[in-house]
Z-matrix of the N, CA and C atoms (Angstrom, degrees):
N
C 1 1.456
C 2 1.523 1 109.32
N 3 1.298 2 115.46 1 153.51
C 4 1.459 3 122.67 2 -178.23
C 5 1.527 4 109.92 3 -82.10
N 6 1.339 5 116.66 4 117.47
C 7 1.460 6 120.60 5 178.77
C 8 1.521 7 112.63 6 -79.73
N 9 1.317 8 118.32 7 -4.60
C 10 1.462 9 122.54 8 -176.55
C 11 1.530 10 111.49 9 -108.16
N 12 1.288 11 117.62 10 28.90
C 13 1.466 12 120.54 11 179.65
C 14 1.523 13 109.64 12 -67.12
N 15 1.333 14 116.67 13 142.43
C 16 1.465 15 118.18 14 177.43
C 17 1.532 16 110.56 15 -71.48
N 18 1.313 17 116.89 16 147.00
C 19 1.468 18 119.06 17 177.48
C 20 1.529 19 110.59 18 -69.35
N 21 1.318 20 116.19 19 148.73
C 22 1.460 21 118.82 20 174.87
C 23 1.517 22 109.63 21 -88.95
N 24 1.321 23 116.06 22 162.78
C 25 1.459 24 124.60 23 176.32
C 26 1.520 25 106.00 24 -122.75
N 27 1.320 26 116.63 25 129.26
C 28 1.453 27 121.06 26 179.31
C 29 1.519 28 108.02 27 -133.34
N 30 1.325 29 117.06 28 126.14
C 31 1.465 30 122.74 29 178.13
C 32 1.525 31 108.44 30 -115.66
N 33 1.335 32 115.78 31 135.74
C 34 1.460 33 119.46 32 177.52
C 35 1.516 34 110.24 33 -156.67
N 36 1.334 35 115.53 34 172.02
C 37 1.463 36 122.54 35 -172.98
C 38 1.531 37 111.79 36 -85.52
N 39 1.325 38 113.99 37 143.64
C 40 1.466 39 122.85 38 172.77
C 41 1.524 40 108.15 39 -132.75
N 42 1.340 41 116.33 40 164.14
C 43 1.469 42 120.52 41 176.73
C 44 1.508 43 112.42 42 -83.57
N 45 1.351 44 116.27 43 -33.76
C 46 1.454 45 119.87 44 -168.27
C 47 1.525 46 110.69 45 -154.78
N 48 1.328 47 115.87 46 135.04
C 49 1.465 48 120.97 47 174.59
C 50 1.531 49 109.49 48 -63.85
N 51 1.325 50 118.03 49 -39.53
C 52 1.462 51 121.81 50 179.80
C 53 1.527 52 110.72 51 -60.11
N 54 1.339 53 117.22 52 -49.00
C 55 1.464 54 120.66 53 178.53
C 56 1.530 55 111.03 54 -60.40
N 57 1.323 56 116.23 55 -40.40
C 58 1.471 57 119.99 56 179.73
C 59 1.523 58 110.41 57 -63.91
N 60 1.327 59 117.28 58 -42.14
C 61 1.475 60 120.26 59 177.86
C 62 1.525 61 110.78 60 -59.41
N 63 1.325 62 116.38 61 -43.69
C 64 1.466 63 120.62 62 -178.83
C 65 1.528 64 110.96 63 -65.76
N 66 1.323 65 116.25 64 -44.44
C 67 1.461 66 120.27 65 -175.00
C 68 1.526 67 112.26 66 -77.07
N 69 1.324 68 117.07 67 -58.83
C 70 1.466 69 120.49 68 -175.87
C 71 1.531 70 111.64 69 -75.08
N 72 1.328 71 116.50 70 -40.28
C 73 1.457 72 120.10 71 -177.83
C 74 1.511 73 113.32 72 -77.90
N 75 1.330 74 116.59 73 -57.34
C 76 1.464 75 120.40 74 -174.33
C 77 1.532 76 112.80 75 -79.73
N 78 1.336 77 117.95 76 -50.84
C 79 1.461 78 120.41 77 -175.00
C 80 1.531 79 111.93 78 -74.65
N 81 1.338 80 117.39 79 -50.95
C 82 1.462 81 119.95 80 -178.14
C 83 1.524 82 112.52 81 -82.19
N 84 1.335 83 117.81 82 -17.08
C 85 1.461 84 120.97 83 178.08
C 86 1.514 85 114.80 84 78.13
N 87 1.321 86 117.30 85 25.41
C 88 1.466 87 121.49 86 -179.89
C 89 1.530 88 109.76 87 -84.84
N 90 1.341 89 118.29 88 126.15
C 91 1.464 90 120.37 89 177.81
C 92 1.528 91 111.15 90 -62.92
N 93 1.314 92 114.91 91 139.15
C 94 1.469 93 120.49 92 179.38
C 95 1.513 94 110.24 93 -82.70
N 96 1.323 95 115.28 94 141.82
C 97 1.455 96 122.02 95 173.86
C 98 1.518 97 109.91 96 -103.64
N 99 1.318 98 115.86 97 -138.37
C 100 1.461 99 120.23 98 179.29
C 101 1.523 100 110.32 99 -72.23
N 102 1.339 101 115.28 100 159.21
C 103 1.458 102 119.28 101 177.73
C 104 1.516 103 110.24 102 -158.49
N 105 1.318 104 114.59 103 165.59
C 106 1.460 105 123.98 104 173.63
C 107 1.530 106 105.41 105 -145.43
N 108 1.316 107 117.08 106 -174.14
C 109 1.473 108 119.71 107 179.82
C 110 1.523 109 112.33 108 -64.22
N 111 1.330 110 117.49 109 -26.14
C 112 1.465 111 120.83 110 -172.85
C 113 1.520 112 114.53 111 -114.80
N 114 1.328 113 118.52 112 4.49
C 115 1.461 114 120.28 113 177.63
C 116 1.525 115 110.46 114 -159.26
N 117 1.334 116 114.85 115 162.13
C 118 1.461 117 121.04 116 179.27
C 119 1.521 118 108.57 117 -154.28
N 120 1.333 119 116.09 118 140.96
C 121 1.462 120 122.16 119 176.33
C 122 1.522 121 109.86 120 -105.94
N 123 1.340 122 115.97 121 146.45
C 124 1.455 123 122.11 122 174.97
C 125 1.519 124 109.95 123 -133.38
N 126 1.322 125 114.95 124 148.40
C 127 1.461 126 122.55 125 169.79
C 128 1.523 127 105.50 126 -86.44
N 129 1.316 128 116.27 127 99.83
C 130 1.458 129 123.64 128 -176.78
C 131 1.528 130 108.16 129 -94.43
N 132 1.339 131 115.36 130 82.90
C 133 1.456 132 121.85 131 179.18
C 134 1.530 133 111.43 132 55.73
N 135 1.337 134 115.40 133 43.24
C 136 1.456 135 121.16 134 177.97
C 137 1.519 136 114.54 135 93.25
N 138 1.319 137 117.44 136 1.94
C 139 1.464 138 122.31 137 -179.55
C 140 1.524 139 109.05 138 -121.31
N 141 1.321 140 116.35 139 155.43
C 142 1.463 141 120.08 140 -175.11
C 143 1.528 142 111.28 141 -97.46
N 144 1.332 143 115.22 142 119.66
C 145 1.461 144 121.26 143 169.82
C 146 1.515 145 107.43 144 -101.63
N 147 1.309 146 116.49 145 130.51
C 148 1.460 147 122.81 146 175.02
C 149 1.523 148 106.60 147 -116.62
N 150 1.325 149 116.03 148 107.14
C 151 1.460 150 121.78 149 -173.50
C 152 1.521 151 109.46 150 -104.31
N 153 1.329 152 115.68 151 124.10
C 154 1.460 153 122.03 152 -173.87
C 155 1.530 154 110.60 153 -116.56
N 156 1.334 155 115.67 154 130.47
C 157 1.456 156 120.56 155 179.45
C 158 1.527 157 109.16 156 -68.22
N 159 1.324 158 113.91 157 131.19
C 160 1.464 159 121.22 158 178.55
C 161 1.522 160 107.15 159 -149.32
N 162 1.307 161 116.24 160 137.59
C 163 1.468 162 119.83 161 -177.09
C 164 1.524 163 112.61 162 -69.52
N 165 1.326 164 116.68 163 -38.79
C 166 1.463 165 119.59 164 -178.96
C 167 1.517 166 109.50 165 -81.77
N 168 1.336 167 117.48 166 134.58
C 169 1.466 168 119.53 167 178.98
C 170 1.529 169 111.25 168 -70.87
N 171 1.312 170 115.48 169 159.48
C 172 1.465 171 120.38 170 175.33
C 173 1.525 172 108.37 171 -65.24
N 174 1.318 173 117.48 172 148.68
C 175 1.470 174 119.40 173 -179.30
C 176 1.518 175 111.42 174 -66.28
N 177 1.318 176 115.38 175 138.05
C 178 1.461 177 122.20 176 174.91
C 179 1.521 178 105.82 177 -96.61
N 180 1.309 179 116.89 178 120.34
C 181 1.458 180 120.77 179 -176.92
C 182 1.520 181 112.15 180 -100.82
N 183 1.330 182 116.51 181 17.91
C 184 1.459 183 119.91 182 178.46
C 185 1.518 184 111.97 183 83.03
N 186 1.315 185 115.62 184 -147.46
C 187 1.455 186 120.76 185 -176.83
C 188 1.524 187 110.47 186 -135.71
N 189 1.304 188 114.38 187 165.46
C 190 1.455 189 123.69 188 168.55
C 191 1.525 190 105.77 189 -127.65
N 192 1.307 191 117.55 190 163.83
C 193 1.464 192 119.95 191 -176.91
C 194 1.521 193 110.66 192 -103.94
N 195 1.324 194 115.56 193 126.37
C 196 1.463 195 122.91 194 173.91
C 197 1.529 196 106.66 195 -132.79
N 198 1.313 197 116.20 196 127.99
C 199 1.466 198 121.41 197 -179.58
C 200 1.531 199 110.61 198 52.69
N 201 1.324 200 115.50 199 39.95
C 202 1.471 201 123.72 200 178.95
C 203 1.521 202 114.03 201 61.93
N 204 1.334 203 116.84 202 26.68
C 205 1.468 204 121.15 203 178.59
C 206 1.526 205 108.94 204 -127.27
N 207 1.351 206 117.66 205 146.20
C 208 1.468 207 121.12 206 -179.61
C 209 1.536 208 111.87 207 -79.98
N 210 1.313 209 116.45 208 105.64
C 211 1.464 210 122.67 209 -178.50
C 212 1.532 211 108.85 210 -91.73
N 213 1.341 212 117.91 211 125.20
C 214 1.463 213 121.14 212 -176.65
C 215 1.532 214 112.33 213 -70.51
N 216 1.334 215 114.42 214 144.95
C 217 1.460 216 121.91 215 175.18
C 218 1.513 217 108.95 216 -124.84
N 219 1.305 218 118.20 217 137.22
C 220 1.463 219 126.01 218 -11.53
C 221 1.529 220 110.32 219 -76.24
N 222 1.328 221 115.30 220 167.70
C 223 1.466 222 121.72 221 171.27
C 224 1.526 223 108.58 222 -151.02
N 225 1.314 224 115.84 223 163.20
C 226 1.460 225 121.90 224 175.15
C 227 1.516 226 107.12 225 -142.04
N 228 1.323 227 116.27 226 171.51
C 229 1.447 228 117.57 227 179.26
C 230 1.500 229 112.59 228 -179.93
N 231 1.324 230 113.76 229 -155.12
C 232 1.460 231 120.57 230 -175.50
C 233 1.523 232 108.34 231 -147.86
N 234 1.333 233 115.19 232 153.23
C 235 1.462 234 121.87 233 174.32
C 236 1.523 235 107.22 234 -105.93
N 237 1.317 236 115.66 235 119.24
C 238 1.466 237 122.14 236 -179.84
C 239 1.525 238 110.26 237 -107.59
N 240 1.326 239 116.86 238 169.72
C 241 1.457 240 119.77 239 168.95
C 242 1.530 241 106.45 240 -74.64
N 243 1.318 242 116.05 241 160.46
C 244 1.465 243 121.02 242 -173.06
C 245 1.531 244 112.55 243 -60.23
N 246 1.330 245 118.08 244 -41.08
C 247 1.468 246 120.53 245 -179.66
C 248 1.527 247 110.81 246 -62.67
N 249 1.325 248 117.40 247 -44.29
C 250 1.469 249 121.17 248 179.15
C 251 1.517 250 110.86 249 -66.54
N 252 1.339 251 117.49 250 -37.60
C 253 1.462 252 121.50 251 178.26
C 254 1.527 253 110.00 252 -61.61
N 255 1.328 254 116.60 253 -47.70
C 256 1.474 255 120.11 254 -179.85
C 257 1.525 256 111.37 255 -61.80
N 258 1.327 257 116.30 256 -41.76
C 259 1.465 258 120.92 257 179.48
C 260 1.529 259 110.76 258 -62.72
N 261 1.335 260 116.99 259 -44.34
C 262 1.464 261 120.06 260 179.00
C 263 1.525 262 110.56 261 -66.15
N 264 1.324 263 117.86 262 -41.66
C 265 1.470 264 120.83 263 178.14
C 266 1.523 265 110.55 264 -58.05
N 267 1.327 266 116.89 265 -43.90
C 268 1.463 267 120.47 266 178.82
C 269 1.524 268 111.48 267 -64.46
N 270 1.346 269 117.46 268 -40.73
C 271 1.466 270 121.39 269 178.95
C 272 1.531 271 110.84 270 -64.26
N 273 1.326 272 117.11 271 -42.34
C 274 1.469 273 120.55 272 178.96
C 275 1.526 274 110.87 273 -67.10
N 276 1.316 275 117.69 274 -40.00
C 277 1.462 276 120.55 275 177.99
C 278 1.523 277 110.82 276 -64.85
N 279 1.328 278 117.08 277 -41.55
C 280 1.463 279 120.88 278 178.54
C 281 1.526 280 111.62 279 -64.12
N 282 1.340 281 116.62 280 -32.02
C 283 1.464 282 121.57 281 178.43
C 284 1.529 283 111.76 282 -82.97
N 285 1.331 284 116.24 283 0.72
C 286 1.467 285 122.82 284 179.48
C 287 1.527 286 112.89 285 60.42
N 288 1.337 287 115.47 286 37.64
C 289 1.462 288 120.23 287 173.98
C 290 1.524 289 107.75 288 -65.96
N 291 1.323 290 116.63 289 136.48
C 292 1.458 291 121.14 290 178.12
C 293 1.531 292 108.30 291 -82.46
N 294 1.310 293 116.03 292 118.27
C 295 1.456 294 120.93 293 -179.19
C 296 1.522 295 110.51 294 -87.41
N 297 1.320 296 115.89 295 138.82
C 298 1.460 297 121.02 296 169.10
C 299 1.524 298 108.47 297 -76.28
N 300 1.324 299 115.51 298 -40.19
C 301 1.462 300 123.16 299 172.09
C 302 1.523 301 106.32 300 -134.42
N 303 1.326 302 115.85 301 117.16
C 304 1.470 303 121.95 302 -178.83
C 305 1.525 304 110.25 303 -59.36
N 306 1.324 305 117.85 304 152.60
C 307 1.469 306 120.57 305 176.68
C 308 1.535 307 111.01 306 -56.43
N 309 1.337 308 115.84 307 129.95
C 310 1.466 309 120.93 308 177.84
C 311 1.520 310 109.58 309 -161.77
N 312 1.330 311 116.25 310 172.88
C 313 1.462 312 122.61 311 176.51
C 314 1.527 313 108.18 312 -96.71
N 315 1.332 314 114.96 313 120.50
C 316 1.470 315 122.66 314 -179.02
C 317 1.526 316 109.00 315 -97.81
N 318 1.313 317 116.66 316 146.23
C 319 1.471 318 123.48 317 178.36
C 320 1.530 319 111.10 318 57.44
N 321 1.324 320 115.66 319 38.68
C 322 1.466 321 120.51 320 -176.23
C 323 1.526 322 110.83 321 -56.42
N 324 1.338 323 115.25 322 129.34
C 325 1.453 324 122.22 323 179.78
C 326 1.513 325 115.10 324 77.90
N 327 1.339 326 117.64 325 1.85
C 328 1.460 327 122.02 326 -178.80
C 329 1.529 328 110.42 327 -110.51
N 330 1.337 329 115.26 328 169.29
C 331 1.455 330 119.77 329 172.00
C 332 1.528 331 107.64 330 -59.35
N 333 1.315 332 117.00 331 134.70
C 334 1.462 333 120.44 332 179.03
C 335 1.524 334 114.17 333 84.20
N 336 1.342 335 117.68 334 14.26
C 337 1.465 336 119.99 335 177.09
C 338 1.524 337 109.38 336 -51.47
N 339 1.331 338 116.06 337 135.02
C 340 1.460 339 120.49 338 -175.17
C 341 1.516 340 111.30 339 -154.41
N 342 1.320 341 114.65 340 151.95
C 343 1.455 342 121.24 341 170.28
C 344 1.525 343 106.52 342 -88.68
N 345 1.316 344 117.41 343 141.67
C 346 1.462 345 120.06 344 -179.19
C 347 1.517 346 110.40 345 -149.39
N 348 1.321 347 114.84 346 157.76
C 349 1.462 348 122.63 347 172.38
C 350 1.525 349 107.53 348 -157.72
N 351 1.320 350 116.25 349 148.35
C 352 1.463 351 122.74 350 179.47
C 353 1.520 352 109.33 351 -127.29
N 354 1.318 353 116.24 352 140.39
C 355 1.465 354 122.28 353 177.17
C 356 1.522 355 107.73 354 -157.74
N 357 1.321 356 116.90 355 170.08
C 358 1.462 357 121.81 356 179.39
C 359 1.523 358 110.41 357 -113.09
N 360 1.331 359 115.65 358 149.87
C 361 1.461 360 119.88 359 171.38
C 362 1.527 361 107.79 360 -80.05
N 363 1.325 362 119.53 361 173.83
C 364 1.468 363 120.91 362 -177.46
C 365 1.531 364 114.31 363 -60.62
N 366 1.337 365 117.68 364 -19.74
C 367 1.464 366 121.63 365 179.12
C 368 1.518 367 112.37 366 -91.46
N 369 1.322 368 117.90 367 -1.42
C 370 1.455 369 121.69 368 177.47
C 371 1.520 370 114.71 369 95.66
N 372 1.326 371 118.53 370 1.98
C 373 1.461 372 121.28 371 177.78
C 374 1.527 373 109.49 372 -72.93
N 375 1.337 374 116.43 373 130.62
C 376 1.462 375 121.05 374 -177.79
C 377 1.522 376 110.83 375 -86.14
N 378 1.336 377 115.28 376 134.82
C 379 1.457 378 122.57 377 178.06
C 380 1.518 379 109.58 378 -121.93
N 381 1.326 380 115.43 379 145.23
C 382 1.456 381 122.33 380 170.42
C 383 1.523 382 107.36 381 -121.84
N 384 1.306 383 116.24 382 131.73
C 385 1.460 384 120.99 383 173.14
C 386 1.514 385 105.72 384 -120.02
N 387 1.334 386 115.46 385 126.75
C 388 1.449 387 119.84 386 -177.33
C 389 1.513 388 110.75 387 -132.22
N 390 1.327 389 115.90 388 169.21
C 391 1.459 390 122.61 389 177.81
C 392 1.521 391 108.17 390 -152.71
N 393 1.314 392 114.67 391 151.73
C 394 1.454 393 122.36 392 176.50
C 395 1.523 394 108.05 393 -121.38
N 396 1.337 395 116.88 394 136.54
C 397 1.462 396 119.31 395 173.30
C 398 1.525 397 108.74 396 -62.59
N 399 1.346 398 116.19 397 -34.26
C 400 1.462 399 122.85 398 175.95
C 401 1.520 400 107.25 399 -124.63
N 402 1.322 401 116.91 400 103.84
C 403 1.466 402 121.35 401 -177.79
C 404 1.525 403 112.13 402 -57.99
N 405 1.318 404 117.08 403 -24.80
C 406 1.460 405 120.51 404 177.09
C 407 1.519 406 112.65 405 -62.93
N 408 1.321 407 117.91 406 -17.14
C 409 1.455 408 121.43 407 178.44
C 410 1.512 409 113.93 408 -84.46
N 411 1.332 410 117.84 409 -1.00
C 412 1.460 411 119.65 410 -175.27
C 413 1.526 412 112.91 411 -58.37
N 414 1.320 413 117.70 412 -38.71
C 415 1.464 414 120.37 413 -179.41
C 416 1.526 415 112.98 414 -111.26
N 417 1.331 416 116.60 415 11.48
C 418 1.460 417 120.78 416 -179.64
C 419 1.525 418 110.15 417 -65.62
N 420 1.323 419 115.14 418 144.87
C 421 1.465 420 121.09 419 178.34
C 422 1.513 421 109.03 420 -114.34
N 423 1.322 422 115.37 421 157.59
C 424 1.467 423 119.97 422 177.17
C 425 1.523 424 108.99 423 -54.50
N 426 1.311 425 116.25 424 137.14
C 427 1.453 426 120.45 425 177.59
C 428 1.521 427 114.61 426 84.48
N 429 1.351 428 117.22 427 2.33
C 430 1.460 429 120.03 428 176.75
C 431 1.517 430 108.80 429 -107.70
N 432 1.310 431 117.81 430 146.55
C 433 1.475 432 119.04 431 -179.54
C 434 1.508 433 112.03 432 -70.43
């Protein structure tokens, strides 16, 4: 995999800059960037999140099924190494974050085996955090070595 990939930028709605600081900054440990009364930026594991206060919540498009579990749409997230994933899962569990899908190993023993967990931020945005024991399997397809 290319270690020099450019960071992505993702902008979405939040209810409150204060809530975002607590969740993304304090709980997830994301360094804060620039901010104003109506928006805030975070370094989300090397990527830029631009969170903008908006009264109306983001649309909930329901779920789709993956590995017999209801995966929320839309969602975004990050792929961590396994040690960091486990550490974050423990921190979220200790903080009593309500999981949409509890931390577990998906596709166990198959191509693309991965650790995953789903939860929402205080504004209702769905996040997935996953990890691969072998990052090279992230884009592997069935029947490929």
